[in-house]
C-alpha positions as CSV (number, residue, x, y, z in Angstrom):
1,X,-35.3,6.8,19.8
2,X,-36.6,3.9,17.7
3,X,-35.6,3.7,14.0
4,X,-38.4,3.7,11.4
5,X,-39.3,0.2,10.2
6,X,-37.1,-1.0,7.4
7,X,-34.3,1.4,8.3
8,X,-31.2,-0.6,9.5
9,X,-28.9,1.1,12.0
10,X,-25.9,2.9,10.5
11,X,-23.5,0.4,12.2
12,X,-25.4,-2.5,10.6
13,X,-25.2,-0.8,7.2
14,X,-21.4,-0.3,7.7
15,X,-21.1,-4.0,8.8
16,X,-23.0,-5.3,5.8
17,X,-21.0,-3.1,3.4
18,X,-17.7,-4.2,5.0
19,X,-18.7,-7.9,4.6
20,X,-19.6,-7.3,1.0
21,X,-16.2,-5.6,0.3
22,X,-14.3,-8.3,2.1
23,X,-16.1,-11.0,-0.1
24,X,-15.2,-9.0,-3.2
25,X,-11.5,-8.7,-2.1
26,X,-11.3,-12.5,-1.5
27,X,-12.6,-13.2,-4.9
28,X,-10.4,-10.7,-6.7
29,X,-7.1,-11.4,-4.9
30,X,-6.1,-14.3,-7.3
31,X,-6.8,-12.1,-10.3
32,X,-4.7,-9.3,-8.7
33,X,-1.7,-11.7,-8.4
34,X,-2.1,-12.8,-12.0
35,X,-2.3,-9.2,-13.1
36,X,1.0,-8.5,-11.2
37,X,2.7,-11.4,-13.0
38,X,1.6,-10.0,-16.4
39,X,2.8,-6.5,-15.4
40,X,6.2,-7.9,-14.5
41,X,6.4,-9.3,-18.0
42,X,5.3,-6.0,-19.6
43,X,7.7,-4.0,-17.4
44,X,10.6,-6.0,-18.7
45,X,9.7,-5.2,-22.3
46,X,9.2,-1.4,-21.9
47,X,12.4,0.7,-21.8
48,X,10.7,4.1,-21.8
49,X,7.9,3.6,-19.2
50,X,8.0,2.3,-15.7
51,X,4.9,0.5,-14.4
52,X,3.9,1.3,-10.8
53,X,1.1,0.1,-8.5
54,X,-0.6,2.9,-6.6
55,X,-2.1,2.5,-3.1
56,X,-3.3,4.5,-0.1
57,X,-1.6,4.6,3.3
58,X,-3.4,6.8,5.8
59,X,-4.5,10.0,3.9
60,X,-1.9,9.7,1.2
61,X,-1.8,8.0,-2.2
62,X,1.6,6.5,-3.0
63,X,3.1,4.2,-5.7
64,X,6.0,1.7,-6.0
65,X,7.5,0.3,-9.1
66,X,6.2,-3.2,-10.1
67,X,9.8,-4.4,-10.2
68,X,9.9,-4.0,-6.4
69,X,6.9,-6.2,-5.8
70,X,6.5,-10.0,-5.6
71,X,2.8,-10.1,-4.8
72,X,-0.3,-8.2,-3.7
73,X,-3.8,-8.8,-2.5
74,X,-6.1,-8.8,0.5
75,X,-4.2,-8.9,3.8
76,X,-4.4,-12.4,5.5
77,X,-4.8,-12.7,9.2
78,X,-1.9,-11.1,11.0
79,X,-0.3,-12.9,13.9
80,X,1.1,-10.4,16.4
81,X,4.4,-11.1,18.1
82,X,5.8,-9.7,21.3
83,X,8.9,-7.4,21.6
84,X,8.5,-5.8,18.2
85,X,8.2,-2.0,17.5
86,X,4.6,-0.9,17.0
87,X,5.1,-0.4,13.2
88,X,5.7,-4.2,12.8
89,X,2.2,-5.5,13.1
90,X,3.2,-9.1,13.3
91,X,3.7,-11.9,10.7
92,X,1.6,-13.4,7.9
93,X,1.8,-16.5,5.8
94,X,1.6,-16.0,2.0
95,X,2.0,-18.9,-0.3
96,X,3.7,-21.0,2.4
97,X,6.2,-18.3,3.3
98,X,6.3,-16.1,6.4
99,X,6.7,-12.3,6.2
100,X,6.8,-9.4,8.6
101,X,4.0,-6.9,8.2
102,X,5.3,-3.3,8.1
103,X,2.9,-0.4,8.7
104,X,4.1,2.8,7.1
105,X,1.4,4.8,8.8
106,X,2.9,4.0,12.2
107,X,6.5,3.9,11.0
108,X,6.4,7.4,9.5
109,X,3.7,8.8,11.8
110,X,1.3,9.6,9.0
111,X,-2.3,10.7,9.4
112,X,-4.8,7.9,9.7
113,X,-7.7,7.5,7.2
114,X,-10.8,8.6,9.1
115,X,-13.0,5.7,8.0
116,X,-11.8,2.6,6.2
117,X,-14.6,0.2,5.2
118,X,-12.2,-1.7,2.9
119,X,-10.4,-4.8,4.0
120,X,-6.8,-4.0,4.3
121,X,-4.5,-5.0,1.5
122,X,-0.8,-5.9,1.2
123,X,2.1,-5.4,-1.2
124,X,4.9,-7.9,-0.9
125,X,8.0,-5.6,-1.2
126,X,11.4,-7.0,-2.2
127,X,14.7,-5.3,-2.7
128,X,17.8,-7.4,-2.8
129,X,17.7,-9.6,0.3
130,X,15.0,-7.5,2.1
131,X,11.4,-8.7,1.8
132,X,8.3,-7.8,3.8
133,X,4.6,-7.2,3.5
134,X,3.6,-3.6,3.3
135,X,0.2,-2.9,4.9
136,X,-1.9,-0.6,2.8
137,X,-5.5,0.7,3.2
138,X,-6.3,-0.2,-0.4
139,X,-4.7,-0.6,-3.8
140,X,-5.9,2.1,-6.3
141,X,-4.5,1.1,-9.7
142,X,-1.7,0.8,-12.2
143,X,0.4,3.7,-13.4
144,X,2.3,3.6,-16.7
145,X,4.8,6.3,-16.1
146,X,7.1,8.0,-18.6
147,X,9.3,10.2,-16.5
148,X,10.8,11.9,-19.6
149,X,7.3,13.3,-20.3
150,X,5.7,13.5,-16.9
151,X,7.9,15.6,-14.6
152,X,7.5,15.0,-10.9
153,X,6.4,17.9,-8.7
154,X,7.9,18.6,-5.3
155,X,5.9,17.9,-2.1
156,X,4.0,20.9,-1.0
157,X,4.8,22.6,2.4
158,X,1.8,20.9,4.0
159,X,2.9,17.5,2.6
160,X,6.4,18.0,3.8
161,X,5.1,18.8,7.3
162,X,2.7,15.9,7.4
163,X,5.2,13.4,6.0
164,X,8.4,14.8,7.5
165,X,9.7,11.3,8.6
166,X,9.0,9.9,5.1
167,X,10.6,12.6,2.9
168,X,13.9,10.7,2.4
169,X,11.9,8.0,0.6
170,X,9.7,10.2,-1.7
171,X,11.2,10.8,-5.1
172,X,8.5,13.3,-6.0
173,X,4.8,13.8,-6.6
174,X,3.0,12.6,-9.7
175,X,0.1,14.9,-10.4
176,X,-2.8,13.4,-12.4
177,X,-6.2,15.1,-12.5
178,X,-7.0,15.8,-8.8
179,X,-4.6,13.1,-7.6
180,X,-1.2,13.8,-5.9
181,X,0.7,10.5,-5.8
182,X,3.9,10.1,-3.9
183,X,6.4,8.1,-5.9
184,X,8.4,6.1,-3.4
185,X,12.1,5.3,-3.9
186,X,12.3,1.5,-3.6
187,X,16.1,1.5,-3.4
188,X,16.1,3.9,-0.5
189,X,13.4,1.8,1.3
190,X,15.3,-1.3,0.6
191,X,18.4,0.2,2.3
192,X,16.6,1.9,5.2
193,X,18.4,1.0,8.4
194,X,15.3,1.2,10.6
195,X,13.6,-1.5,8.5
196,X,16.6,-3.7,7.8
197,X,17.6,-4.1,11.5
198,X,14.2,-5.6,12.3
199,X,13.8,-7.8,9.2
């Protein structure tokens, strides 16, 4: 059936919206990197609070401490390589360095987001000698966390079932308004055998 005049097809609308979001991501990526550098400076001065960056992987919102990050932004073009597990998407070049791209959704068998119009983002994770790019659906914000005042909740039974393979890396759940944010243990991730043997 023909569409009414002036009514673009839904696929075209999605395509135009995705192009717009991609353009916004490209323009904001340098600002995000500058923000991260400022956050590193702030994190070093605050003894009581720990700054985190929150992001979405699959259906779940998560957060990592700023101290475990060396960069973030819109994901560059990923070059796939043969003979790698499916959760390593390939490699990317960021500021003249090459990094593996790790997909937590595949690694921990998490539920996929039903629709993702956003261009994928990355977080450059670093712990001791381990460094990789974490593929995320989108970056959602900055958390200024005082764990003395904000107690972490345990994962619900449903969350434990959905994220069973990831439970060893979740410190607890930060509950803010209607958000349930998994705080990830950067030390545990940095020593995860499954990741380190493929670095």
